[in-house]
C-alpha positions, 0 to 999 in steps of 0.5 A: 500499500502506498501513503505517499502524499497524505497530509494529516492536519490537526485543528488548532486547540479549542476547535471541534473539528478533528483531523482533516486528511488530504491525499493526492486527489481527495480530501476527507473532512467533517460534514457540511450542510451542503453535503446533505442533499447530494448524500440523500441522492446517493442513498436513493440510488438503488445501484449504489444501495444494491447490497443494502436492505433498501434505499434511504429517504432524505430523513433517514439520510440526514439522520445518518449524518447526525449519527456519524457526527455524533460518533466523531464527537464520542470517539474522535474518528468517524465516517469522513465526507469525501470530496475530490480536490480538483473540483471540490465535489462531494462524492460520498464517505470513507472512514472508520466506525464502530458496528452497533450489533453484536457478533463473534468479532465485535467490539471492533472498528470497521472501515467502510465506504459509500461513493456516488455512482459517478465517482466509481472506477477512479480508484477513489475508494481505495485511496481514501480507505488507505488514508483511513487505515493510516489514521486508525493505526497511527493516530488512534493506535487501533490494534485491528480494523475490520470490514465486512459486506454481503458475500456477493458484493465483489466491488467492496470485496476487491477494495478489501483485498487491495488494502491487503485485508485478509479473510478467513471463511470461518469468520463469515457470518449472518448479519444479525440485523438481517435475520432471514433476509437474502443479504444476510450472509456476510464476509469479514476481512481483517487487518492488524496494526502489525500487518499494516506496519509491515506493509508500509514499512 
């Protein structure tokens, strides 16, 4: 994994905003009011939401942003709003969160992402996720980060594998929130801090 060009900027003391992360092409930042409309459009896109139980309406989408911001306040990390440096376009999110359900691998910190369809195919997800892993392991000293998705979500699984996360089929699980749902069966990928440091050293 390559992390060249990533700049971590801490906000001045007394300000509420946590770290802003910049990569070669992207900015990972806190959420703004103007992000809400394009985020709602993203969450209403059935192609983007193919491997989720349903799309989200505007209220649900806004509630999700509020939950993300609450996570930042509680933990100092979260799912960062993602924008393209060249045109400052909001394209979705990438970052770290804590699963709210109980499973064999929880408690854990998860790396996740959701990008607008027009941003697919540019390598943005992997670029932002690499920066998020660095933030988790360097700034927050996490021992491990996991990621999981529906077993047939080949796009997300490809990102996990590009991040050098590994899967043990014995860790696969039925998502407890999706009991008896066709999307219930999930695969789990992991990367430890030690493995990450070996890869980037």
